[in-house]
PDB file as gemmi writes it, atoms N, CA and C in Angstrom:
CRYST1    1.000    1.000    1.000  90.00  90.00  90.00 P 1                      
ATOM      1  N   SER A   1     -23.855 -64.870  19.129  1.00  0.00           N  
ATOM      2  CA  SER A   1     -22.401 -64.800  19.256  1.00  0.00           C  
ATOM      3  C   SER A   1     -21.455 -65.308  18.342  1.00  0.00           C  
ATOM      4  N   ARG A   2     -22.273 -66.496  17.686  1.00  0.00           N  
ATOM      5  CA  ARG A   2     -21.058 -67.232  16.702  1.00  0.00           C  
ATOM      6  C   ARG A   2     -20.866 -66.323  15.368  1.00  0.00           C  
ATOM      7  N   ALA A   3     -21.920 -65.405  15.305  1.00  0.00           N  
ATOM      8  CA  ALA A   3     -21.686 -64.581  14.042  1.00  0.00           C  
ATOM      9  C   ALA A   3     -20.857 -63.532  14.281  1.00  0.00           C  
ATOM     10  N   ILE A   4     -20.808 -63.089  15.525  1.00  0.00           N  
ATOM     11  CA  ILE A   4     -19.836 -62.068  15.976  1.00  0.00           C  
ATOM     12  C   ILE A   4     -18.553 -62.863  15.711  1.00  0.00           C  
ATOM     13  N   ARG A   5     -18.213 -63.710  16.416  1.00  0.00           N  
ATOM     14  CA  ARG A   5     -16.641 -64.637  16.335  1.00  0.00           C  
ATOM     15  C   ARG A   5     -16.574 -64.868  14.724  1.00  0.00           C  
ATOM     16  N   ASP A   6     -17.441 -65.155  14.004  1.00  0.00           N  
ATOM     17  CA  ASP A   6     -16.941 -65.241  12.786  1.00  0.00           C  
ATOM     18  C   ASP A   6     -16.781 -63.906  11.931  1.00  0.00           C  
ATOM     19  N   LEU A   7     -17.638 -62.908  12.304  1.00  0.00           N  
ATOM     20  CA  LEU A   7     -17.502 -61.657  11.710  1.00  0.00           C  
ATOM     21  C   LEU A   7     -16.059 -61.142  11.794  1.00  0.00           C  
ATOM     22  N   TYR A   8     -15.482 -61.123  13.273  1.00  0.00           N  
ATOM     23  CA  TYR A   8     -14.238 -60.512  13.707  1.00  0.00           C  
ATOM     24  C   TYR A   8     -13.172 -61.673  13.655  1.00  0.00           C  
ATOM     25  N   GLY A   9     -13.469 -62.744  13.274  1.00  0.00           N  
ATOM     26  CA  GLY A   9     -12.233 -63.816  13.166  1.00  0.00           C  
ATOM     27  C   GLY A   9     -11.656 -64.229  14.621  1.00  0.00           C  
ATOM     28  N   LEU A  10     -12.849 -64.357  15.505  1.00  0.00           N  
ATOM     29  CA  LEU A  10     -12.324 -64.772  16.794  1.00  0.00           C  
ATOM     30  C   LEU A  10     -12.658 -66.358  17.238  1.00  0.00           C  
ATOM     31  N   GLN A  11     -12.545 -67.022  15.911  1.00  0.00           N  
ATOM     32  CA  GLN A  11     -12.931 -68.617  16.270  1.00  0.00           C  
ATOM     33  C   GLN A  11     -12.069 -69.207  17.316  1.00  0.00           C  
ATOM     34  N   GLY A  12     -11.058 -68.917  17.350  1.00  0.00           N  
ATOM     35  CA  GLY A  12      -9.800 -69.568  18.292  1.00  0.00           C  
ATOM     36  C   GLY A  12      -9.917 -69.194  19.784  1.00  0.00           C  
ATOM     37  N   MET A  13     -10.465 -67.947  20.180  1.00  0.00           N  
ATOM     38  CA  MET A  13     -10.444 -67.340  21.502  1.00  0.00           C  
ATOM     39  C   MET A  13     -11.675 -68.337  22.329  1.00  0.00           C  
ATOM     40  N   LYS A  14     -10.844 -69.090  23.192  1.00  0.00           N  
ATOM     41  CA  LYS A  14     -11.768 -69.954  24.005  1.00  0.00           C  
ATOM     42  C   LYS A  14     -11.264 -69.694  25.629  1.00  0.00           C  
ATOM     43  N   PRO A  15     -12.138 -69.747  26.494  1.00  0.00           N  
ATOM     44  CA  PRO A  15     -13.362 -70.262  26.335  1.00  0.00           C  
ATOM     45  C   PRO A  15     -14.422 -69.032  25.990  1.00  0.00           C  
ATOM     46  N   TRP A  16     -15.462 -69.119  25.322  1.00  0.00           N  
ATOM     47  CA  TRP A  16     -16.443 -68.149  24.805  1.00  0.00           C  
ATOM     48  C   TRP A  16     -17.727 -68.137  25.569  1.00  0.00           C  
ATOM     49  N   ILE A  17     -17.943 -67.348  26.268  1.00  0.00           N  
ATOM     50  CA  ILE A  17     -18.782 -67.175  27.469  1.00  0.00           C  
ATOM     51  C   ILE A  17     -20.201 -66.159  26.964  1.00  0.00           C  
ATOM     52  N   VAL A  18     -21.254 -66.859  26.996  1.00  0.00           N  
ATOM     53  CA  VAL A  18     -22.436 -65.871  26.610  1.00  0.00           C  
ATOM     54  C   VAL A  18     -23.527 -65.795  27.770  1.00  0.00           C  
ATOM     55  N   SER A  19     -23.661 -64.371  27.872  1.00  0.00           N  
ATOM     56  CA  SER A  19     -24.550 -64.227  29.025  1.00  0.00           C  
ATOM     57  C   SER A  19     -25.791 -64.952  29.213  1.00  0.00           C  
ATOM     58  N   ALA A  20     -26.344 -65.137  28.136  1.00  0.00           N  
ATOM     59  CA  ALA A  20     -27.765 -65.772  27.932  1.00  0.00           C  
ATOM     60  C   ALA A  20     -27.506 -67.081  28.404  1.00  0.00           C  
ATOM     61  N   GLU A  21     -26.357 -67.711  28.170  1.00  0.00           N  
ATOM     62  CA  GLU A  21     -26.212 -69.050  28.430  1.00  0.00           C  
ATOM     63  C   GLU A  21     -25.651 -69.486  29.931  1.00  0.00           C  
ATOM     64  N   SER A  22     -25.062 -68.529  30.456  1.00  0.00           N  
ATOM     65  CA  SER A  22     -24.727 -68.388  31.879  1.00  0.00           C  
ATOM     66  C   SER A  22     -25.290 -68.100  32.786  1.00  0.00           C  
ATOM     67  N   GLY A  23     -26.262 -67.318  32.673  1.00  0.00           N  
ATOM     68  CA  GLY A  23     -27.126 -66.637  33.378  1.00  0.00           C  
ATOM     69  C   GLY A  23     -27.018 -65.336  34.235  1.00  0.00           C  
ATOM     70  N   VAL A  24     -25.502 -65.026  33.789  1.00  0.00           N  
ATOM     71  CA  VAL A  24     -25.057 -63.611  34.595  1.00  0.00           C  
ATOM     72  C   VAL A  24     -24.584 -62.771  33.287  1.00  0.00           C  
ATOM     73  N   ARG A  25     -24.788 -61.482  33.837  1.00  0.00           N  
ATOM     74  CA  ARG A  25     -24.191 -60.234  32.626  1.00  0.00           C  
ATOM     75  C   ARG A  25     -23.089 -59.428  33.359  1.00  0.00           C  
ATOM     76  N   LYS A  26     -22.221 -59.073  32.516  1.00  0.00           N  
ATOM     77  CA  LYS A  26     -21.342 -58.059  33.080  1.00  0.00           C  
ATOM     78  C   LYS A  26     -22.167 -56.895  33.256  1.00  0.00           C  
ATOM     79  N   PRO A  27     -21.611 -56.015  34.407  1.00  0.00           N  
ATOM     80  CA  PRO A  27     -20.623 -56.074  35.084  1.00  0.00           C  
ATOM     81  C   PRO A  27     -20.646 -56.846  36.449  1.00  0.00           C  
ATOM     82  N   ASP A  28     -21.737 -57.707  36.570  1.00  0.00           N  
ATOM     83  CA  ASP A  28     -21.714 -58.581  37.679  1.00  0.00           C  
ATOM     84  C   ASP A  28     -20.370 -59.348  37.902  1.00  0.00           C  
ATOM     85  N   PRO A  29     -19.961 -59.461  38.894  1.00  0.00           N  
ATOM     86  CA  PRO A  29     -18.457 -60.154  39.052  1.00  0.00           C  
ATOM     87  C   PRO A  29     -18.819 -61.524  39.022  1.00  0.00           C  
ATOM     88  N   ALA A  30     -19.986 -61.948  39.147  1.00  0.00           N  
ATOM     89  CA  ALA A  30     -20.354 -63.538  38.832  1.00  0.00           C  
ATOM     90  C   ALA A  30     -20.074 -63.708  37.524  1.00  0.00           C  
ATOM     91  N   ALA A  31     -20.188 -62.883  36.475  1.00  0.00           N  
ATOM     92  CA  ALA A  31     -19.885 -63.315  35.133  1.00  0.00           C  
ATOM     93  C   ALA A  31     -18.583 -63.486  34.921  1.00  0.00           C  
ATOM     94  N   PHE A  32     -17.517 -62.793  35.760  1.00  0.00           N  
ATOM     95  CA  PHE A  32     -16.355 -62.907  35.303  1.00  0.00           C  
ATOM     96  C   PHE A  32     -15.748 -64.062  36.088  1.00  0.00           C  
ATOM     97  N   GLU A  33     -16.573 -64.716  37.289  1.00  0.00           N  
ATOM     98  CA  GLU A  33     -16.175 -66.002  37.819  1.00  0.00           C  
ATOM     99  C   GLU A  33     -16.450 -66.834  36.876  1.00  0.00           C  
ATOM    100  N   VAL A  34     -17.662 -66.907  36.230  1.00  0.00           N  
ATOM    101  CA  VAL A  34     -17.959 -67.898  35.033  1.00  0.00           C  
ATOM    102  C   VAL A  34     -16.734 -68.386  34.060  1.00  0.00           C  
ATOM    103  N   PHE A  35     -16.153 -66.956  33.868  1.00  0.00           N  
ATOM    104  CA  PHE A  35     -15.217 -67.124  32.702  1.00  0.00           C  
ATOM    105  C   PHE A  35     -13.965 -67.850  33.242  1.00  0.00           C  
ATOM    106  N   ARG A  36     -13.615 -67.221  34.609  1.00  0.00           N  
ATOM    107  CA  ARG A  36     -12.368 -67.483  35.086  1.00  0.00           C  
ATOM    108  C   ARG A  36     -12.477 -69.154  35.384  1.00  0.00           C  
ATOM    109  N   LYS A  37     -13.494 -69.740  35.627  1.00  0.00           N  
ATOM    110  CA  LYS A  37     -13.576 -71.167  35.939  1.00  0.00           C  
ATOM    111  C   LYS A  37     -13.342 -71.899  34.566  1.00  0.00           C  
ATOM    112  N   ALA A  38     -14.232 -71.351  33.788  1.00  0.00           N  
ATOM    113  CA  ALA A  38     -14.031 -71.912  32.407  1.00  0.00           C  
ATOM    114  C   ALA A  38     -12.688 -72.234  31.913  1.00  0.00           C  
ATOM    115  N   ALA A  39     -11.935 -71.043  31.964  1.00  0.00           N  
ATOM    116  CA  ALA A  39     -10.739 -70.599  31.616  1.00  0.00           C  
ATOM    117  C   ALA A  39      -9.260 -71.453  32.521  1.00  0.00           C  
ATOM    118  N   GLU A  40      -9.803 -71.668  33.568  1.00  0.00           N  
ATOM    119  CA  GLU A  40      -8.917 -72.408  34.548  1.00  0.00           C  
ATOM    120  C   GLU A  40      -7.668 -71.896  34.671  1.00  0.00           C  
ATOM    121  N   VAL A  41      -8.122 -70.459  35.135  1.00  0.00           N  
ATOM    122  CA  VAL A  41      -7.023 -69.452  35.395  1.00  0.00           C  
ATOM    123  C   VAL A  41      -7.192 -68.563  36.400  1.00  0.00           C  
ATOM    124  N   PRO A  42      -6.029 -67.933  37.104  1.00  0.00           N  
ATOM    125  CA  PRO A  42      -6.642 -67.005  38.032  1.00  0.00           C  
ATOM    126  C   PRO A  42      -6.813 -65.570  37.571  1.00  0.00           C  
ATOM    127  N   TYR A  43      -7.632 -64.838  38.178  1.00  0.00           N  
ATOM    128  CA  TYR A  43      -8.010 -63.862  37.740  1.00  0.00           C  
ATOM    129  C   TYR A  43      -6.862 -62.770  37.109  1.00  0.00           C  
ATOM    130  N   GLN A  44      -5.845 -62.983  37.962  1.00  0.00           N  
ATOM    131  CA  GLN A  44      -4.703 -62.055  37.533  1.00  0.00           C  
ATOM    132  C   GLN A  44      -3.891 -62.557  35.883  1.00  0.00           C  
ATOM    133  N   SER A  45      -4.402 -63.546  35.394  1.00  0.00           N  
ATOM    134  CA  SER A  45      -4.025 -64.260  34.043  1.00  0.00           C  
ATOM    135  C   SER A  45      -4.972 -63.851  32.964  1.00  0.00           C  
ATOM    136  N   CYS A  46      -6.195 -63.007  33.396  1.00  0.00           N  
ATOM    137  CA  CYS A  46      -7.197 -62.814  32.556  1.00  0.00           C  
ATOM    138  C   CYS A  46      -7.284 -61.496  31.830  1.00  0.00           C  
ATOM    139  N   LEU A  47      -7.538 -61.081  30.801  1.00  0.00           N  
ATOM    140  CA  LEU A  47      -7.706 -59.781  30.112  1.00  0.00           C  
ATOM    141  C   LEU A  47      -9.039 -59.664  29.597  1.00  0.00           C  
ATOM    142  N   VAL A  48      -9.633 -58.447  29.957  1.00  0.00           N  
ATOM    143  CA  VAL A  48     -10.954 -58.157  29.418  1.00  0.00           C  
ATOM    144  C   VAL A  48     -10.789 -56.908  28.470  1.00  0.00           C  
ATOM    145  N   ILE A  49     -11.286 -56.964  27.479  1.00  0.00           N  
ATOM    146  CA  ILE A  49     -11.638 -55.855  26.365  1.00  0.00           C  
ATOM    147  C   ILE A  49     -12.766 -55.709  26.265  1.00  0.00           C  
ATOM    148  N   ASP A  50     -13.146 -54.402  26.612  1.00  0.00           N  
ATOM    149  CA  ASP A  50     -14.534 -54.033  26.561  1.00  0.00           C  
ATOM    150  C   ASP A  50     -14.894 -52.628  26.202  1.00  0.00           C  
ATOM    151  N   GLY A  51     -16.001 -52.314  25.633  1.00  0.00           N  
ATOM    152  CA  GLY A  51     -16.192 -50.885  25.388  1.00  0.00           C  
ATOM    153  C   GLY A  51     -16.968 -49.952  26.572  1.00  0.00           C  
ATOM    154  N   THR A  52     -17.133 -50.593  27.544  1.00  0.00           N  
ATOM    155  CA  THR A  52     -17.834 -49.903  28.791  1.00  0.00           C  
ATOM    156  C   THR A  52     -16.712 -49.998  29.991  1.00  0.00           C  
ATOM    157  N   GLU A  53     -16.762 -48.803  30.416  1.00  0.00           N  
ATOM    158  CA  GLU A  53     -15.629 -48.606  31.633  1.00  0.00           C  
ATOM    159  C   GLU A  53     -16.433 -49.226  32.985  1.00  0.00           C  
ATOM    160  N   ASN A  54     -17.430 -49.275  33.170  1.00  0.00           N  
ATOM    161  CA  ASN A  54     -17.942 -49.961  34.347  1.00  0.00           C  
ATOM    162  C   ASN A  54     -17.724 -51.480  34.451  1.00  0.00           C  
ATOM    163  N   VAL A  55     -17.842 -52.072  33.045  1.00  0.00           N  
ATOM    164  CA  VAL A  55     -17.461 -53.532  33.095  1.00  0.00           C  
ATOM    165  C   VAL A  55     -15.868 -53.496  33.235  1.00  0.00           C  
ATOM    166  N   LEU A  56     -15.021 -52.758  32.706  1.00  0.00           N  
ATOM    167  CA  LEU A  56     -13.399 -52.741  33.107  1.00  0.00           C  
ATOM    168  C   LEU A  56     -13.215 -52.516  34.620  1.00  0.00           C  
ATOM    169  N   ASP A  57     -13.992 -51.717  35.065  1.00  0.00           N  
ATOM    170  CA  ASP A  57     -13.908 -51.525  36.566  1.00  0.00           C  
ATOM    171  C   ASP A  57     -14.013 -52.700  37.357  1.00  0.00           C  
ATOM    172  N   SER A  58     -15.248 -53.332  37.098  1.00  0.00           N  
ATOM    173  CA  SER A  58     -15.479 -54.597  38.090  1.00  0.00           C  
ATOM    174  C   SER A  58     -14.539 -55.710  37.700  1.00  0.00           C  
ATOM    175  N   ALA A  59     -14.273 -55.779  36.363  1.00  0.00           N  
ATOM    176  CA  ALA A  59     -13.032 -56.915  36.292  1.00  0.00           C  
ATOM    177  C   ALA A  59     -11.825 -56.471  36.902  1.00  0.00           C  
ATOM    178  N   ALA A  60     -11.214 -54.965  36.832  1.00  0.00           N  
ATOM    179  CA  ALA A  60     -10.119 -54.633  37.663  1.00  0.00           C  
ATOM    180  C   ALA A  60     -10.067 -54.944  38.957  1.00  0.00           C  
ATOM    181  N   ASN A  61     -11.182 -54.752  39.493  1.00  0.00           N  
ATOM    182  CA  ASN A  61     -11.517 -54.825  41.010  1.00  0.00           C  
ATOM    183  C   ASN A  61     -11.269 -56.442  41.242  1.00  0.00           C  
ATOM    184  N   LEU A  62     -11.599 -57.279  40.449  1.00  0.00           N  
ATOM    185  CA  LEU A  62     -11.091 -58.698  40.759  1.00  0.00           C  
ATOM    186  C   LEU A  62      -9.885 -59.129  40.511  1.00  0.00           C  
ATOM    187  N   GLY A  63      -8.805 -58.257  39.835  1.00  0.00           N  
ATOM    188  CA  GLY A  63      -7.427 -58.424  39.564  1.00  0.00           C  
ATOM    189  C   GLY A  63      -7.232 -58.395  38.267  1.00  0.00           C  
ATOM    190  N   MET A  64      -8.324 -58.556  37.148  1.00  0.00           N  
ATOM    191  CA  MET A  64      -8.139 -58.927  35.859  1.00  0.00           C  
ATOM    192  C   MET A  64      -7.328 -57.608  35.184  1.00  0.00           C  
ATOM    193  N   LYS A  65      -6.578 -57.910  33.936  1.00  0.00           N  
ATOM    194  CA  LYS A  65      -6.099 -56.926  33.145  1.00  0.00           C  
ATOM    195  C   LYS A  65      -7.060 -56.263  32.419  1.00  0.00           C  
ATOM    196  N   THR A  66      -7.181 -55.030  31.927  1.00  0.00           N  
ATOM    197  CA  THR A  66      -8.356 -54.478  31.344  1.00  0.00           C  
ATOM    198  C   THR A  66      -7.611 -53.727  30.263  1.00  0.00           C  
ATOM    199  N   VAL A  67      -8.418 -53.501  29.080  1.00  0.00           N  
ATOM    200  CA  VAL A  67      -8.419 -52.597  27.738  1.00  0.00           C  
ATOM    201  C   VAL A  67      -9.587 -52.058  27.393  1.00  0.00           C  
ATOM    202  N   LEU A  68      -9.778 -50.879  27.293  1.00  0.00           N  
ATOM    203  CA  LEU A  68     -10.848 -50.117  26.757  1.00  0.00           C  
ATOM    204  C   LEU A  68     -10.839 -50.130  25.185  1.00  0.00           C  
ATOM    205  N   LEU A  69     -12.092 -50.626  24.824  1.00  0.00           N  
ATOM    206  CA  LEU A  69     -12.219 -50.489  23.224  1.00  0.00           C  
ATOM    207  C   LEU A  69     -12.993 -49.301  23.219  1.00  0.00           C  
ATOM    208  N   SER A  70     -12.364 -48.271  22.500  1.00  0.00           N  
ATOM    209  CA  SER A  70     -13.172 -46.938  22.315  1.00  0.00           C  
ATOM    210  C   SER A  70     -12.347 -46.426  20.929  1.00  0.00           C  
ATOM    211  N   GLN A  71     -13.217 -45.990  19.795  1.00  0.00           N  
ATOM    212  CA  GLN A  71     -12.770 -45.229  18.691  1.00  0.00           C  
ATOM    213  C   GLN A  71     -12.575 -43.930  19.311  1.00  0.00           C  
ATOM    214  N   LYS A  72     -13.215 -43.275  20.300  1.00  0.00           N  
ATOM    215  CA  LYS A  72     -13.046 -41.954  20.822  1.00  0.00           C  
ATOM    216  C   LYS A  72     -11.713 -41.861  21.262  1.00  0.00           C  
ATOM    217  N   GLY A  73     -10.827 -42.865  21.646  1.00  0.00           N  
ATOM    218  CA  GLY A  73      -9.547 -42.678  22.307  1.00  0.00           C  
ATOM    219  C   GLY A  73      -9.450 -42.022  23.606  1.00  0.00           C  
ATOM    220  N   LYS A  74     -10.498 -42.377  24.543  1.00  0.00           N  
ATOM    221  CA  LYS A  74     -10.814 -41.692  25.815  1.00  0.00           C  
ATOM    222  C   LYS A  74      -9.429 -41.715  26.552  1.00  0.00           C  
ATOM    223  N   SER A  75      -8.656 -40.756  26.593  1.00  0.00           N  
ATOM    224  CA  SER A  75      -7.542 -40.553  27.206  1.00  0.00           C  
ATOM    225  C   SER A  75      -7.661 -40.098  28.787  1.00  0.00           C  
ATOM    226  N   SER A  76      -8.900 -39.916  29.385  1.00  0.00           N  
ATOM    227  CA  SER A  76      -9.134 -39.957  30.835  1.00  0.00           C  
ATOM    228  C   SER A  76      -9.388 -41.256  31.217  1.00  0.00           C  
ATOM    229  N   SER A  77      -9.409 -42.396  30.512  1.00  0.00           N  
ATOM    230  CA  SER A  77      -9.585 -43.635  31.122  1.00  0.00           C  
ATOM    231  C   SER A  77      -8.467 -44.154  31.930  1.00  0.00           C  
ATOM    232  N   VAL A  78      -8.808 -44.870  33.029  1.00  0.00           N  
ATOM    233  CA  VAL A  78      -7.580 -45.699  33.677  1.00  0.00           C  
ATOM    234  C   VAL A  78      -7.205 -46.886  33.024  1.00  0.00           C  
ATOM    235  N   HIS A  79      -7.803 -47.221  31.970  1.00  0.00           N  
ATOM    236  CA  HIS A  79      -7.626 -48.428  31.278  1.00  0.00           C  
ATOM    237  C   HIS A  79      -7.110 -48.049  30.078  1.00  0.00           C  
ATOM    238  N   PRO A  80      -6.050 -48.925  29.714  1.00  0.00           N  
ATOM    239  CA  PRO A  80      -5.330 -48.818  28.277  1.00  0.00           C  
ATOM    240  C   PRO A  80      -6.320 -48.822  27.583  1.00  0.00           C  
ATOM    241  N   VAL A  81      -6.282 -47.889  26.103  1.00  0.00           N  
ATOM    242  CA  VAL A  81      -7.339 -47.821  25.196  1.00  0.00           C  
ATOM    243  C   VAL A  81      -6.838 -48.299  23.896  1.00  0.00           C  
ATOM    244  N   ILE A  82      -7.622 -48.784  23.097  1.00  0.00           N  
ATOM    245  CA  ILE A  82      -7.285 -49.276  21.743  1.00  0.00           C  
ATOM    246  C   ILE A  82      -8.582 -48.895  20.870  1.00  0.00           C  
ATOM    247  N   GLY A  83      -8.604 -48.489  19.528  1.00  0.00           N  
ATOM    248  CA  GLY A  83      -9.658 -48.000  18.814  1.00  0.00           C  
ATOM    249  C   GLY A  83     -10.289 -49.254  18.129  1.00  0.00           C  
ATOM    250  N   LYS A  84      -9.462 -50.258  17.968  1.00  0.00           N  
ATOM    251  CA  LYS A  84     -10.144 -51.686  17.199  1.00  0.00           C  
ATOM    252  C   LYS A  84      -9.370 -52.735  17.904  1.00  0.00           C  
ATOM    253  N   LEU A  85      -9.887 -53.603  17.764  1.00  0.00           N  
ATOM    254  CA  LEU A  85      -9.269 -55.136  17.978  1.00  0.00           C  
ATOM    255  C   LEU A  85      -8.033 -55.155  17.305  1.00  0.00           C  
ATOM    256  N   SER A  86      -7.852 -54.828  16.007  1.00  0.00           N  
ATOM    257  CA  SER A  86      -6.475 -55.229  15.142  1.00  0.00           C  
ATOM    258  C   SER A  86      -5.490 -54.449  15.925  1.00  0.00           C  
ATOM    259  N   GLU A  87      -5.659 -53.402  16.885  1.00  0.00           N  
ATOM    260  CA  GLU A  87      -4.642 -52.765  17.376  1.00  0.00           C  
ATOM    261  C   GLU A  87      -4.016 -53.494  18.395  1.00  0.00           C  
ATOM    262  N   PHE A  88      -4.667 -54.684  18.983  1.00  0.00           N  
ATOM    263  CA  PHE A  88      -4.266 -55.568  20.090  1.00  0.00           C  
ATOM    264  C   PHE A  88      -3.118 -56.478  19.774  1.00  0.00           C  
ATOM    265  N   LYS A  89      -2.202 -56.427  20.337  1.00  0.00           N  
ATOM    266  CA  LYS A  89      -1.324 -57.498  19.937  1.00  0.00           C  
ATOM    267  C   LYS A  89      -0.450 -57.983  21.084  1.00  0.00           C  
ATOM    268  N   ARG A  90      -0.214 -58.943  21.263  1.00  0.00           N  
ATOM    269  CA  ARG A  90       0.633 -59.407  22.349  1.00  0.00           C  
ATOM    270  C   ARG A  90       2.080 -58.889  22.213  1.00  0.00           C  
ATOM    271  N   GLY A  91       2.521 -58.656  23.122  1.00  0.00           N  
ATOM    272  CA  GLY A  91       4.040 -57.957  23.131  1.00  0.00           C  
ATOM    273  C   GLY A  91       4.749 -58.092  24.245  1.00  0.00           C  
TER     274      GLY A  91                                                      
END                                                                             
């Protein structure tokens, strides 16, 4: 996971949760609970960016904001879509 952080310049993103270390994997809601506890914020203050809609559906069911990362630009998605992380900006 450190190599991915370095590759995409995500060193400042915290907390950084790794499923192998936490013992739970997305889309299990427990994985999002691990993140929420580490971040010390409510679900409604969290944003999940993922390339898998079932992961985003699970996060959305908990009240998290979601963005689908897809180079195909799936317009049928219920989640906002971006093609690459550089398109994501706070606004």
